[in-house]
N, CA, C and O atoms as a DFTB+ gen file, in Angstrom:
388 C
 N C O
     1  1      17.185      18.211      10.675
     2  2      16.123      19.007      11.700
     3  2      15.396      17.581      10.782
     4  3      15.919      16.686      10.119
     5  1      14.225      17.844      11.068
     6  2      12.672      17.164      11.253
     7  2      11.752      16.845       9.920
     8  3      10.570      16.665      10.215
     9  1      12.077      16.730       8.397
    10  2      10.553      16.891       7.972
    11  2       9.460      15.579       8.100
    12  3       9.550      14.498       8.683
    13  1       7.803      16.541       6.819
    14  2       7.070      15.458       6.816
    15  2       7.187      15.704       5.148
    16  3       7.024      16.836       4.694
    17  1       7.330      15.151       4.728
    18  2       7.331      14.584       2.919
    19  2       6.041      13.969       2.796
    20  3       5.578      13.563       3.861
    21  1       4.901      13.687       1.123
    22  2       3.713      13.509       0.947
    23  2       4.379      14.326      -0.548
    24  3       4.942      15.391      -0.802
    25  1       3.956      13.198      -1.244
    26  2       3.468      12.662      -2.094
    27  2       2.877      11.703      -3.247
    28  3       2.816      10.483      -3.090
    29  1       2.505      12.267      -4.261
    30  2       1.313      12.209      -5.205
    31  2       1.495      11.584      -6.126
    32  3       2.486      11.908      -6.780
    33  1       0.772      10.561      -6.571
    34  2       0.742       9.405      -7.842
    35  2       1.530       9.371      -8.312
    36  3       2.175      10.022      -7.490
    37  1       2.380       9.106      -9.223
    38  2       3.515       8.381      -9.276
    39  2       4.700       8.994      -9.072
    40  3       5.709       8.769      -9.740
    41  1       4.608       9.889      -8.025
    42  2       5.961       9.664      -6.430
    43  2       5.576       9.484      -5.040
    44  3       6.281       9.702      -4.055
    45  1       4.518       9.111      -5.066
    46  2       3.831       8.389      -4.513
    47  2       4.199       7.283      -4.931
    48  3       5.056       6.898      -4.136
    49  1       4.034       6.418      -5.844
    50  2       4.526       4.269      -6.192
    51  2       6.128       4.994      -6.139
    52  3       6.780       4.150      -5.524
    53  1       6.864       5.896      -6.412
    54  2       8.672       5.320      -6.675
    55  2       9.095       5.617      -4.997
    56  3      10.112       5.551      -4.306
    57  1       7.534       6.012      -4.807
    58  2       9.190       6.523      -2.241
    59  2       8.376       5.592      -1.933
    60  3       8.802       4.952      -0.972
    61  1       7.091       5.117      -2.437
    62  2       6.663       3.315      -1.814
    63  2       5.179       3.571      -0.946
    64  3       4.388       2.757      -0.471
    65  1       5.177       5.036      -0.965
    66  2       3.857       5.211       0.367
    67  2       3.608       6.599       0.488
    68  3       4.698       6.992       0.072
    69  1       2.823       7.888       0.815
    70  2       1.997       8.744       0.289
    71  2       2.660       9.682       1.609
    72  3       2.338      10.859       1.772
    73  1       3.545       9.022       2.427
    74  2       4.305       9.750       3.327
    75  2       5.390       9.467       4.403
    76  3       5.191       8.483       5.116
    77  1       6.408      10.135       4.593
    78  2       7.571       9.980       4.931
    79  2       7.436      11.105       5.937
    80  3       6.620      12.021       5.842
    81  1       8.468      10.915       7.077
    82  2       9.213      11.762       7.853
    83  2      10.920      11.042       7.651
    84  3      11.381       9.923       7.427
    85  1      11.569      12.708       7.931
    86  2      12.825      12.374       7.167
    87  2      14.080      12.766       8.472
    88  3      13.750      13.070       9.619
    89  1      15.144      12.701       8.122
    90  2      15.630      13.771       9.232
    91  2      16.635      13.825       8.174
    92  3      17.327      12.862       7.844
    93  1      16.709      15.472       7.440
    94  2      18.086      15.893       6.566
    95  2      18.751      17.153       7.427
    96  3      18.264      17.858       8.311
    97  1      19.985      17.144       6.841
    98  2      21.071      18.415       6.495
    99  2      20.465      19.317       5.713
   100  3      20.761      19.343       4.518
   101  1      19.515      20.214       6.237
   102  2      18.975      20.504       5.435
   103  2      18.319      22.118       5.597
   104  3      17.629      22.312       6.598
   105  1      18.544      23.365       4.550
   106  2      18.047      24.199       5.293
   107  2      17.603      25.083       3.903
   108  3      17.403      26.267       4.175
   109  1      17.472      24.846       2.927
   110  2      16.223      25.327       1.262
   111  2      15.088      24.106       2.022
   112  3      14.911      23.526       3.093
   113  1      14.296      24.244       0.128
   114  2      13.796      23.438      -0.463
   115  2      14.631      22.152      -1.209
   116  3      14.686      20.922      -1.179
   117  1      15.290      23.416      -1.956
   118  2      16.096      22.654      -3.130
   119  2      17.279      21.160      -2.222
   120  3      17.589      20.086      -2.737
   121  1      17.696      21.712      -0.706
   122  2      18.642      20.832       0.000
   123  2      17.327      19.586      -0.184
   124  3      17.326      18.523      -0.806
   125  1      16.278      20.252       0.641
   126  2      16.122      18.163       0.710
   127  2      15.103      17.814      -0.864
   128  3      14.796      16.623      -0.800
   129  1      14.607      18.353      -1.982
   130  2      15.203      17.494      -3.441
   131  2      16.174      16.744      -3.279
   132  3      16.147      15.545      -2.999
   133  1      17.135      17.464      -3.459
   134  2      18.222      16.785      -3.160
   135  2      18.782      15.766      -2.700
   136  3      19.728      15.039      -3.004
   137  1      17.956      15.851      -1.838
   138  2      18.405      14.076      -0.607
   139  2      17.509      13.244      -1.185
   140  3      17.816      12.053      -1.226
   141  1      16.082      13.719      -1.813
   142  2      15.839      12.729      -2.055
   143  2      15.958      12.286      -3.346
   144  3      15.747      11.074      -3.361
   145  1      16.157      12.638      -4.235
   146  2      16.294      12.326      -5.863
   147  2      18.189      11.499      -5.335
   148  3      18.762      10.722      -6.100
   149  1      18.698      11.859      -4.172
   150  2      19.533      10.736      -4.043
   151  2      18.962       9.282      -2.963
   152  3      19.228       8.087      -3.095
   153  1      18.023      10.054      -1.813
   154  2      18.019       8.740      -1.975
   155  2      16.881       7.486      -2.347
   156  3      16.977       6.291      -2.070
   157  1      15.575       8.333      -3.205
   158  2      14.678       7.244      -4.325
   159  2      15.173       7.374      -5.682
   160  3      14.942       8.270      -6.494
   161  1      15.752       6.538      -5.775
   162  2      16.114       6.290      -7.434
   163  2      14.617       6.417      -8.585
   164  3      14.725       6.773      -9.758
   165  1      13.506       6.102      -8.028
   166  2      12.492       6.869      -8.669
   167  2      11.568       8.034      -8.498
   168  3      10.375       8.328      -8.565
   169  1      13.032       8.664      -8.179
   170  2      12.917      10.468      -8.448
   171  2      13.681      11.162      -8.856
   172  3      13.547      12.352      -9.144
   173  1      15.012      10.195      -8.971
   174  2      16.223      10.482      -9.457
   175  2      16.500      11.156     -10.721
   176  3      16.993      10.502     -11.640
   177  1      16.181      12.643     -10.892
   178  2      16.094      12.864     -12.321
   179  2      14.779      14.063     -12.264
   180  3      14.953      15.169     -12.775
   181  1      13.164      13.610     -11.426
   182  2      11.642      13.637     -11.515
   183  2      11.883      15.188     -10.817
   184  3      11.188      16.177     -11.052
   185  1      13.121      15.117      -9.846
   186  2      11.941      17.390      -9.183
   187  2      13.126      19.012      -8.397
   188  3      13.193      19.753      -7.416
   189  1      13.847      18.701      -9.788
   190  2      15.006      18.969      -9.985
   191  2      15.479      18.736     -11.699
   192  3      15.519      17.643     -12.263
   193  1      15.842      20.199     -12.376
   194  2      15.599      20.026     -13.459
   195  2      16.948      21.244     -13.823
   196  3      16.589      22.274     -14.395
   197  1      17.830      21.149     -13.621
   198  2      19.055      22.269     -14.088
   199  2      18.828      23.448     -12.658
   200  3      18.536      24.627     -12.861
   201  1      18.994      22.955     -11.458
   202  2      18.480      23.041     -10.253
   203  2      17.897      24.177      -9.784
   204  3      18.430      25.213      -9.386
   205  1      16.245      23.748      -9.907
   206  2      14.612      24.398     -10.188
   207  2      14.271      23.603      -9.861
   208  3      15.153      22.745      -9.902
   209  1      12.830      23.017      -9.245
   210  2      11.801      22.817     -10.086
   211  2      11.061      22.991     -11.470
   212  3      10.635      24.042     -11.949
   213  1      10.997      21.520     -12.086
   214  2      10.053      22.136     -13.351
   215  2       9.548      22.417     -13.427
   216  3       8.817      22.034     -12.514
   217  1       8.981      23.186     -14.097
   218  2       7.338      23.761     -14.634
   219  2       6.244      22.689     -14.333
   220  3       5.317      23.128     -13.652
   221  1       6.184      21.830     -14.571
   222  2       5.623      20.627     -15.026
   223  2       4.713      20.160     -12.692
   224  3       3.559      19.987     -12.299
   225  1       6.514      20.171     -11.721
   226  2       6.274      19.846     -10.572
   227  2       5.897      20.308      -9.721
   228  3       6.521      21.367      -9.654
   229  1       5.107      20.247      -8.770
   230  2       3.947      21.531      -7.159
   231  2       4.246      21.032      -6.563
   232  3       3.676      19.966      -6.331
   233  1       5.832      21.585      -5.568
   234  2       6.133      21.717      -5.428
   235  2       5.276      22.976      -3.101
   236  3       5.756      24.078      -2.835
   237  1       4.746      22.649      -2.624
   238  2       4.260      22.977      -1.677
   239  2       5.313      23.020      -0.117
   240  3       6.186      22.165       0.037
   241  1       5.061      24.150       0.966
   242  2       5.952      24.482       1.660
   243  2       4.771      24.031       2.537
   244  3       3.986      24.845       2.051
   245  1       4.215      23.547       3.211
   246  2       3.162      24.849       5.040
   247  2       1.549      24.493       3.273
   248  3       1.171      25.550       2.767
   249  1       1.179      23.732       2.921
   250  2       0.742      24.250       1.861
   251  2       0.419      25.251       0.763
   252  3      -0.582      25.431       0.071
   253  1       2.043      26.056       0.866
   254  2       1.964      27.034       0.214
   255  2       2.530      27.272      -0.788
   256  3       3.394      27.927      -0.204
   257  1       3.000      27.365      -2.380
   258  2       4.124      26.440      -3.398
   259  2       4.952      27.570      -3.394
   260  3       4.720      28.770      -3.538
   261  1       6.549      26.548      -3.084
   262  2       7.064      27.578      -3.413
   263  2       8.022      28.329      -3.961
   264  3       9.114      28.831      -3.695
   265  1       6.611      28.153      -5.502
   266  2       7.190      28.768      -6.146
   267  2       6.294      30.722      -6.431
   268  3       5.975      31.394      -7.412
   269  1       6.259      30.824      -5.513
   270  2       5.480      32.154      -4.715
   271  2       6.188      32.477      -4.067
   272  3       6.495      33.665      -4.161
   273  1       6.992      31.498      -2.851
   274  2       8.154      31.778      -2.125
   275  2       9.764      32.289      -2.979
   276  3       9.984      33.431      -3.382
   277  1      10.609      31.252      -3.078
   278  2      12.180      31.456      -3.133
   279  2      12.765      30.250      -3.649
   280  3      13.816      29.609      -3.650
   281  1      10.721      30.240      -4.413
   282  2      11.582      28.847      -5.142
   283  2      12.521      27.814      -4.154
   284  3      12.471      27.776      -2.925
   285  1      13.491      26.895      -5.145
   286  2      13.705      26.169      -4.305
   287  2      15.436      26.484      -3.967
   288  3      16.388      25.893      -4.475
   289  1      15.488      27.950      -2.637
   290  2      16.212      28.783      -2.098
   291  2      15.063      28.901      -1.183
   292  3      15.607      29.082      -0.094
   293  1      13.952      28.902      -1.019
   294  2      12.875      28.479       0.097
   295  2      13.289      27.688       1.085
   296  3      13.387      26.461       1.046
   297  1      13.589      28.577       2.186
   298  2      14.560      28.185       3.792
   299  2      13.238      27.402       4.381
   300  3      12.120      27.903       4.257
   301  1      13.400      26.420       4.885
   302  2      12.987      25.150       5.040
   303  2      13.459      25.164       6.643
   304  3      14.602      25.206       7.096
   305  1      11.709      25.094       7.594
   306  2      12.536      24.761       9.441
   307  2      12.176      23.441       9.789
   308  3      11.674      22.531       9.130
   309  1      12.547      23.533      10.995
   310  2      12.032      21.755      11.959
   311  2      10.609      21.831      11.765
   312  3       9.991      22.739      12.320
   313  1      10.238      21.307      11.317
   314  2       8.374      20.611      11.323
   315  2       8.167      20.577      10.492
   316  3       7.550      19.542      10.240
   317  1       8.417      21.618       9.110
   318  2       7.148      21.879       7.846
   319  2       7.278      20.860       7.053
   320  3       8.230      20.105       6.857
   321  1       5.751      20.931       6.413
   322  2       5.819      19.660       5.770
   323  2       5.366      19.944       3.913
   324  3       4.311      20.287       3.379
   325  1       6.630      19.629       3.404
   326  2       6.990      19.466       2.146
   327  2       6.068      18.729       1.176
   328  3       6.267      17.518       1.263
   329  1       5.286      18.989       0.433
   330  2       4.161      18.284      -0.747
   331  2       4.906      18.605      -1.516
   332  3       5.489      19.679      -1.657
   333  1       4.973      16.971      -2.515
   334  2       5.463      16.936      -3.454
   335  2       3.925      16.328      -4.482
   336  3       3.013      15.589      -4.109
   337  1       4.129      16.948      -5.744
   338  2       3.130      16.346      -7.202
   339  2       3.692      16.167      -8.415
   340  3       4.825      16.603      -8.621
   341  1       3.179      15.685      -9.124
   342  2       4.282      14.853     -10.194
   343  2       3.524      16.202     -11.347
   344  3       2.967      17.291     -11.207
   345  1       4.039      15.066     -12.754
   346  2       2.699      16.079     -13.605
   347  2       1.963      16.018     -13.352
   348  3       1.895      16.127     -12.128
   349  1       0.303      15.743     -14.222
   350  2      -0.867      15.022     -14.682
   351  2      -1.221      15.379     -16.107
   352  3      -1.179      16.469     -16.677
   353  1      -1.501      14.446     -16.442
   354  2      -2.219      14.386     -18.261
   355  2      -3.243      14.814     -17.738
   356  3      -3.074      14.683     -16.526
   357  1      -4.918      15.571     -18.074
   358  2      -5.666      15.205     -18.107
   359  2      -6.130      14.365     -19.453
   360  3      -5.697      13.466     -20.173
   361  1      -7.470      15.364     -19.319
   362  2      -8.410      13.740     -20.393
   363  2      -9.515      16.022     -21.024
   364  3      -9.271      17.206     -21.255
   365  1     -10.513      15.087     -20.935
   366  2     -11.630      15.182     -21.758
   367  2     -12.926      14.769     -20.526
   368  3     -13.418      13.753     -20.036
   369  1     -13.124      16.722     -20.391
   370  2     -14.090      16.818     -18.949
   371  2     -16.129      16.204     -19.552
   372  3     -17.056      15.743     -18.887
   373  1     -16.006      16.516     -20.931
   374  2     -17.181      16.815     -21.479
   375  2     -17.853      15.492     -22.959
   376  3     -17.704      14.277     -23.086
   377  1     -18.267      16.094     -23.444
   378  2     -18.768      14.323     -23.865
   379  2     -18.279      15.019     -25.543
   380  3     -18.532      16.201     -25.775
   381  1     -17.641      14.216     -26.513
   382  2     -18.252      14.289     -28.202
   383  2     -18.828      14.466     -29.419
   384  3     -18.303      13.948     -30.404
   385  1     -20.374      15.473     -29.570
   386  2     -21.616      14.688     -29.787
   387  2     -21.237      14.327     -31.420
   388  3     -22.009      13.647     -32.097
């Protein structure tokens, strides 16, 4: 099946571009994440932890967080879009007096 994959921040750097199209023999989001970790060295061990998406990583399928669906077991269909966000470090929004 053909998928559109979108990467953000450090994951974009690991892949070398923001958006790619790929054909994977995948039935679930987890299948796609495994294929991505296998294909891109910079993603190895970053997208899955003990078979699940780590809590600090966000994976959206067509704009919906897969953790609110069936997690890595969420079914994926041809032409779906998977967006993958790495952990984000925060900073201060205000001034210190």
